[in-house]
One Martini backbone bead per residue (centre of mass of N, CA, C, O) as a GRO file, in nm:
protein
   87
    1UNK     BB    1  -4.401  -3.564  31.748
    2UNK     BB    2  -4.192  -3.764  31.542
    3UNK     BB    3  -3.858  -3.683  31.425
    4UNK     BB    4  -3.654  -3.840  31.167
    5UNK     BB    5  -3.411  -3.967  31.009
    6UNK     BB    6  -3.394  -4.215  30.773
    7UNK     BB    7  -3.151  -4.371  30.906
    8UNK     BB    8  -3.309  -4.460  31.168
    9UNK     BB    9  -3.460  -4.699  31.047
   10UNK     BB   10  -3.205  -4.879  31.032
   11UNK     BB   11  -3.075  -4.815  31.329
   12UNK     BB   12  -3.394  -4.789  31.489
   13UNK     BB   13  -3.630  -4.987  31.440
   14UNK     BB   14  -3.722  -5.096  31.719
   15UNK     BB   15  -3.779  -4.820  31.849
   16UNK     BB   16  -3.986  -4.725  31.643
   17UNK     BB   17  -4.181  -4.960  31.668
   18UNK     BB   18  -4.239  -4.928  31.969
   19UNK     BB   19  -4.345  -4.641  31.962
   20UNK     BB   20  -4.585  -4.691  31.769
   21UNK     BB   21  -4.723  -4.914  31.942
   22UNK     BB   22  -4.744  -4.760  32.221
   23UNK     BB   23  -4.874  -4.472  32.105
   24UNK     BB   24  -5.000  -4.461  31.796
   25UNK     BB   25  -4.780  -4.301  31.659
   26UNK     BB   26  -4.609  -4.140  31.430
   27UNK     BB   27  -4.319  -4.130  31.212
   28UNK     BB   28  -4.113  -3.884  31.084
   29UNK     BB   29  -3.928  -3.878  30.784
   30UNK     BB   30  -3.615  -3.763  30.670
   31UNK     BB   31  -3.459  -3.608  30.370
   32UNK     BB   32  -3.251  -3.367  30.362
   33UNK     BB   33  -3.466  -3.210  30.567
   34UNK     BB   34  -3.712  -3.354  30.439
   35UNK     BB   35  -4.000  -3.479  30.392
   36UNK     BB   36  -4.080  -3.842  30.323
   37UNK     BB   37  -4.199  -4.022  30.571
   38UNK     BB   38  -4.442  -4.249  30.725
   39UNK     BB   39  -4.459  -4.424  31.039
   40UNK     BB   40  -4.669  -4.706  31.138
   41UNK     BB   41  -4.876  -4.897  31.272
   42UNK     BB   42  -5.101  -5.123  31.176
   43UNK     BB   43  -5.323  -5.051  31.373
   44UNK     BB   44  -5.328  -4.745  31.315
   45UNK     BB   45  -5.383  -4.772  31.013
   46UNK     BB   46  -5.652  -4.930  31.030
   47UNK     BB   47  -5.803  -4.719  31.198
   48UNK     BB   48  -5.772  -4.488  30.996
   49UNK     BB   49  -5.913  -4.628  30.757
   50UNK     BB   50  -6.184  -4.670  30.899
   51UNK     BB   51  -6.247  -4.373  30.949
   52UNK     BB   52  -6.236  -4.288  30.649
   53UNK     BB   53  -6.468  -4.471  30.553
   54UNK     BB   54  -6.685  -4.349  30.733
   55UNK     BB   55  -6.657  -4.056  30.632
   56UNK     BB   56  -6.727  -4.123  30.340
   57UNK     BB   57  -7.012  -4.230  30.393
   58UNK     BB   58  -7.122  -3.974  30.529
   59UNK     BB   59  -7.076  -3.792  30.284
   60UNK     BB   60  -7.259  -3.944  30.089
   61UNK     BB   61  -7.517  -3.899  30.252
   62UNK     BB   62  -7.510  -3.593  30.260
   63UNK     BB   63  -7.513  -3.552  29.952
   64UNK     BB   64  -7.776  -3.699  29.900
   65UNK     BB   65  -7.950  -3.510  30.073
   66UNK     BB   66  -7.875  -3.248  29.910
   67UNK     BB   67  -7.996  -3.409  29.640
   68UNK     BB   68  -8.289  -3.539  29.767
   69UNK     BB   69  -8.284  -3.759  29.949
   70UNK     BB   70  -8.443  -3.962  30.146
   71UNK     BB   71  -8.553  -3.958  30.468
   72UNK     BB   72  -8.556  -4.096  30.808
   73UNK     BB   73  -8.702  -4.174  31.077
   74UNK     BB   74  -8.682  -4.348  31.361
   75UNK     BB   75  -8.960  -4.480  31.337
   76UNK     BB   76  -8.926  -4.589  31.049
   77UNK     BB   77  -8.684  -4.769  31.113
   78UNK     BB   78  -8.816  -4.941  31.331
   79UNK     BB   79  -9.044  -5.051  31.154
   80UNK     BB   80  -8.861  -5.187  30.944
   81UNK     BB   81  -8.716  -5.375  31.143
   82UNK     BB   82  -8.961  -5.530  31.240
   83UNK     BB   83  -9.033  -5.649  30.966
   84UNK     BB   84  -8.767  -5.794  30.913
   85UNK     BB   85  -8.758  -5.963  31.190
   86UNK     BB   86  -9.043  -6.111  31.137
   87UNK     BB   87  -8.941  -6.305  30.892
   0.00000   0.00000   0.00000
């Protein structure tokens, strides 16, 4: 984990950008000794957002199952796919 004062963003932008892109890790910026911002590469941000969306969908499915939604066996899914693909 990389922690830097917020002024380093202005003074060391290229180094911070390179670090984030090369490692995929964020840089935590502080202001007056307190956490203020997190900087990360666009690629790392998009990957993180994608993972969060997937986790959200999985949680929705799990909650639906807990609330009584019908589940399907692997065989039932395969049969449904065969019907769909045969059309």
